[in-house]
C-alpha positions, 0 to 999 in steps of 0.5 A: 938277107939279114934277120931284120929284113927277113923279119920285115918281109915276113911281116909283110907278107903277113899283112897282105894275107890279112888284107886278103882276110879282111877283104873275103870278110867285107864280101861275105858282110856284104852278102849277108847284108844283101840277104838281109835286106831282100828278107826285110822287103819280103817281110814288108810285103807279106805282112801287108798282103796279110793284113789287106786279106785279113780286113777283106769283106767280100766273101759271098757265102760261108764256103768263100769265108772259110777259104779266105780265113784258111788262106789268111791264115797260111798267109800269117804263118808265111808272114811269121817264117819269113819274119824268123828268117829275117831275124836269123839273117840279121844276126848273121849279118851282125856276125859278118860285120863283126868278123870284118871289123876284127879282120881289119883290126888284125891287119892293121895291127900287122901293118903297125908292126911292120911299120914300127920294125921298118922305124927300127931298122932305119934308126939302127942304120942311121946309128951305124958309121958310114964308109970310112967312119966305119973303117975308122971306128973298126981300125980305131984310128982316123976321123969322121973326115977321111 
């Protein structure tokens, strides 16, 4: 195997590895987006519950009013915590998407290098004399039609 062929094989192996890394990055980005979607939905539901309980005015006595107030307060803390979790998930999803884009750029760069090397190899092959023309060039005699 010539040096050019070894280099091409190495570039093609590297491209396959970069493709695997890209697929893994895309899978992780998809998982992060799924987590973000679940948390966003949970934030919406929790905020809706908080709003509904905060506007209730059906407490029969002071004890029920205090109980309702504490419940709404706790629900507000849960909503705030869920919102913070969703914000962290959004940051993570953005980071995973950026990693996936970077992995794709790396794979594309290796693919382009391999294609350029393959074109160079083809160009070298067409520039070399073939068959008897090669002999004639080596021997210094004959014509290309031998």
